[in-house]
C-alpha positions as CSV (number, residue, x, y, z in Angstrom):
1,X,-40.5,-51.7,43.3
2,X,-40.3,-50.1,39.7
3,X,-36.6,-48.3,38.7
4,X,-39.4,-45.3,37.8
5,X,-41.5,-45.4,40.9
6,X,-38.6,-45.1,43.6
7,X,-37.3,-42.0,41.5
8,X,-41.0,-40.8,41.8
9,X,-41.2,-41.4,45.7
10,X,-38.2,-39.4,46.0
11,X,-38.9,-36.7,43.9
12,X,-42.3,-36.3,45.9
13,X,-40.0,-36.5,48.9
14,X,-37.6,-33.8,48.3
15,X,-41.0,-31.7,46.8
16,X,-42.0,-31.0,50.4
17,X,-39.2,-29.2,50.9
18,X,-38.8,-25.4,49.6
19,X,-34.9,-24.5,51.5
20,X,-31.8,-26.3,49.7
21,X,-30.4,-26.3,53.2
22,X,-33.3,-28.8,54.2
23,X,-32.7,-30.7,50.8
24,X,-29.1,-31.6,51.6
25,X,-30.0,-32.1,55.3
26,X,-32.2,-34.4,54.1
27,X,-29.6,-35.9,51.7
28,X,-27.6,-36.4,54.9
29,X,-30.1,-37.8,56.9
30,X,-29.9,-40.6,53.8
31,X,-26.4,-41.1,54.3
32,X,-26.4,-41.8,58.1
33,X,-29.0,-43.9,58.1
34,X,-26.7,-46.3,55.2
35,X,-25.6,-49.7,56.6
36,X,-21.9,-49.2,57.1
37,X,-20.0,-51.0,54.3
38,X,-18.3,-54.0,55.8
39,X,-13.9,-53.2,55.6
40,X,-13.7,-56.1,53.7
41,X,-15.3,-54.2,50.5
42,X,-13.1,-51.2,51.4
43,X,-10.4,-51.7,48.7
44,X,-9.0,-49.9,45.8
45,X,-10.8,-52.4,43.4
46,X,-14.3,-51.0,44.8
47,X,-13.0,-46.9,44.7
48,X,-15.0,-45.1,42.1
49,X,-12.6,-43.4,40.2
50,X,-13.9,-39.4,39.5
51,X,-15.0,-38.7,42.8
52,X,-13.1,-36.2,45.2
53,X,-13.8,-38.1,48.3
54,X,-13.5,-41.6,48.8
55,X,-16.4,-43.4,47.6
56,X,-16.4,-47.5,47.7
57,X,-19.0,-49.5,45.7
58,X,-19.4,-52.6,45.8
59,X,-21.9,-55.0,43.8
60,X,-23.2,-58.5,43.7
61,X,-26.3,-60.9,42.7
62,X,-28.5,-61.9,44.8
63,X,-31.7,-64.2,42.8
64,X,-31.4,-62.0,39.3
65,X,-31.2,-59.2,41.5
66,X,-28.3,-56.6,41.3
67,X,-27.9,-55.2,44.8
68,X,-25.6,-52.4,45.8
69,X,-23.7,-52.0,49.1
70,X,-21.3,-48.6,49.6
71,X,-19.6,-45.9,51.9
72,X,-18.0,-42.9,51.7
73,X,-15.7,-41.0,53.8
74,X,-18.1,-37.1,53.0
75,X,-21.3,-37.3,54.4
76,X,-23.2,-35.7,51.3
77,X,-21.5,-37.8,49.0
78,X,-22.6,-41.0,51.7
79,X,-26.1,-39.5,51.3
80,X,-25.9,-39.2,47.0
81,X,-24.7,-42.7,46.3
82,X,-27.3,-43.2,49.2
83,X,-30.3,-41.9,46.9
84,X,-28.8,-44.2,44.0
85,X,-28.8,-47.1,45.6
86,X,-32.4,-46.7,46.3
87,X,-33.2,-46.2,42.9
88,X,-30.8,-48.7,41.6
89,X,-30.6,-51.4,43.8
90,X,-32.5,-54.9,43.9
91,X,-33.3,-54.6,40.3
92,X,-32.5,-56.6,36.7
93,X,-28.5,-55.7,35.4
94,X,-31.2,-55.0,32.3
95,X,-33.5,-52.7,34.1
96,X,-30.7,-50.7,35.2
97,X,-29.2,-50.4,32.0
98,X,-32.2,-49.1,29.9
99,X,-32.9,-47.3,32.8
100,X,-33.5,-43.3,32.6
101,X,-31.9,-41.3,36.0
102,X,-34.3,-38.6,36.0
103,X,-35.0,-37.9,39.3
104,X,-31.1,-36.8,39.9
105,X,-32.7,-33.4,37.8
106,X,-36.0,-33.5,38.7
107,X,-35.3,-32.7,42.4
108,X,-32.6,-30.2,41.7
109,X,-29.4,-31.9,42.3
110,X,-27.6,-31.0,39.5
111,X,-27.8,-27.5,39.9
112,X,-27.4,-27.9,43.6
113,X,-24.2,-29.5,43.9
114,X,-20.8,-27.9,43.4
115,X,-19.0,-29.2,39.5
116,X,-16.9,-31.5,41.8
117,X,-19.6,-33.2,43.9
118,X,-21.8,-33.4,40.0
119,X,-18.7,-34.9,38.0
120,X,-18.7,-37.5,41.3
121,X,-22.2,-38.6,41.2
122,X,-21.5,-39.1,37.6
123,X,-19.0,-41.1,38.1
124,X,-21.2,-42.9,40.5
125,X,-23.7,-43.4,38.0
126,X,-21.3,-44.8,35.6
127,X,-20.1,-47.5,38.4
128,X,-22.9,-48.7,38.7
129,X,-24.1,-48.9,35.0
130,X,-20.6,-50.6,34.5
131,X,-21.7,-53.4,37.3
132,X,-24.4,-53.8,35.3
133,X,-23.5,-54.2,32.6
134,X,-20.3,-56.8,33.8
135,X,-23.5,-59.2,35.7
136,X,-25.7,-58.9,32.5
137,X,-23.3,-61.1,30.4
């Protein structure tokens, strides 16, 4: 699936809920469904700067596609990185760099996250793009 198709799928899933408590629960469930990151990747080099919680992001190339694995010590944050991975993992570095990640605003995350979580989400996205830039060379 393309990045936009995955974003549209997430927007549709979140539109099924009117109450933000239900949307938060969905984010938590996504985080709980995220496979645990192997301890060997929970290093300072993989920690994302700018997140209040500890978030580790590991990236690698597989058949020309950039893949991500991540973990966090906070349940909401783990769900947020799971959303980003769902959209941006298994894509080419070029597609990641050229993408407009619009689902964040479309599902209302920007308005419903605390300022520190919003900044952390932007830091996660920035780190994903940094990996994409590094692997595009």
